[in-house]
C-alpha positions in Angstrom: 118.2 103.2 167.0 117.8 106.4 168.6 119.7 108.1 165.9 117.3 106.6 163.3 114.4 107.7 165.1 115.9 111.1 165.5 116.8 111.1 161.7 113.1 110.1 160.7 111.6 112.8 163.1 113.8 115.5 161.4 112.7 114.2 158.1 109.1 114.4 158.7 109.4 117.8 160.5 111.5 119.4 157.7 108.9 118.0 154.9 105.9 119.4 156.9 107.7 122.8 157.3 108.5 123.0 153.5 104.7 122.1 152.6 103.1 124.5 154.9 105.7 127.1 153.5 105.1 126.5 150.1 101.3 126.7 150.5 101.2 130.6 150.3 98.2 132.2 148.7 98.8 134.5 145.6 97.5 138.0 145.1 94.7 138.2 142.7 95.8 141.5 141.2 99.3 139.8 140.3 97.5 137.4 138.0 95.1 140.0 136.0 97.4 141.6 133.6 95.0 144.4 132.9 95.8 145.9 136.6 99.1 147.3 135.3 97.2 149.4 132.8 94.5 150.9 135.2 94.9 154.8 136.0 95.3 158.0 134.2 98.1 158.4 131.6 100.0 161.4 130.2 100.1 161.1 126.5 102.7 162.8 124.3 101.3 162.5 120.8 104.1 163.3 118.4 102.3 163.1 115.1 99.5 165.4 116.2 101.9 167.6 118.3 99.4 167.2 121.3 99.5 166.5 124.9 96.6 165.2 126.7 95.5 162.7 129.5 93.7 159.2 129.0 92.0 157.2 131.8 91.9 153.7 131.4 89.8 151.6 133.7 88.3 148.2 133.8 85.3 147.3 131.3 82.4 145.9 133.6 80.7 144.4 131.0 84.0 142.3 129.8 86.8 141.4 131.9 89.3 141.0 128.8 88.9 144.8 127.8 89.7 148.0 129.2 88.0 151.8 128.8 90.1 154.6 127.2 88.5 157.5 128.2 89.7 160.6 126.4 91.3 158.6 123.8 93.2 160.9 121.1 92.0 163.8 123.1 88.6 163.7 121.4 86.8 163.3 124.7 85.2 159.9 123.4 85.7 156.6 124.8 87.3 153.6 123.2 87.8 150.0 124.2 91.0 148.3 124.3 91.4 144.5 124.2 94.1 143.1 126.7 
């Protein structure tokens, strides 16, 4: 009888531990695919034989887009859909 009670207590304990362990909050940055593109990138354009930098940033008006500054070394901005 005591072994059955001990077995039930251990089973409940393990279930509680596994339940709380599986409820770990996730990092929001891992869920946003745009995060891996944000930053300054060095570009080596083989066709035009140019080397320049492009800065990619979040588009504050549309969460599915990024802003590309100095795209194609023209000094202008472009919008990219992610």
